[in-house]
C-alpha angles and dihedrals in degrees: 000000000000110000122223093274097051140064136201122236116208113202118207112231115251092217144327099295127085122192118204115203103202096178137104135209128012092330089068094061093045091050091048091055092046096051093042089055092048096046092046091050091058094053103269099117108152090354100104139054127222127215122193106207095192099047101030104050115187122216113245088009094180085071106022098052090058093043088053092050090052088068089067134058093207134041134187114195117188133179140143118234105324110052120167097268090174092060094040090057092049101046110027104074093039090052092049093047092054092053104271125138122214139189126197133201113180149104130228125230123215118281116269141158090281100033119048114203131164136138095265089056092057092041087058090074107008128066097234136132099200147343134217126242113279121266105223095220130007108201125229122266097049119146117238103196137184109266093238141002089257093062111088099210125128122252116252133198125201113245098191142019115287123204127219099011115180133180121227140212107212122210099266092208094064108017141047129215113242106166136039132187116236106199140123086230097057136346135188142076116338102164139039144163127212118246092248089061090233102109128046126179135183119180094218135072103256092211085069095047103064099104128124109022092002094243103168091101089053090050093050089050090050093050101044103032105030103029104028098031099233111167110218 
């Protein structure tokens, strides 16, 4: 740790924001480019670090992922339908309790022999009471709208098909709905933020929600600057 023929390299953070890429395959590279463009456009050029969970495995990750997160005040964790639920349950609440603020963009596939999913797993890191059954494929062109006129979030439109979309009922005592799906396929709450303004979640990949006026950059600005208090 390391042995006599190895060394450790400690990288100094560029800023206060850490981006977790929780994707595999070609979709990972496409998502990286998308989020870099959006973060750079809102004034965060060279002010965030990226970590690729699939291609940069950490030793003893149950400990080292959290220790890495502690170097940053803000985290954005994105995936598609198979995020690392084991890690999310280990690190999220500890990170929030020590003062961190975190945003999620992801979906959750059905439970299988290789992917364990149930309500209690999600409740381990999200303030929710229940979820709907998964819609196998949400088609492109679906409106993702603020939950009420009083919620100042930009409208989004899906730009590609999205697998395993679910709607959520947040715990109303500690979280507020911010986004709803408006579709003949599925409707209901798809995004929420906790009342402490330290945890945001949307049950869609934002890199597939930039249709219409291309508002994902405005949403990221809203989350990190207005809600979380990040200073660019």
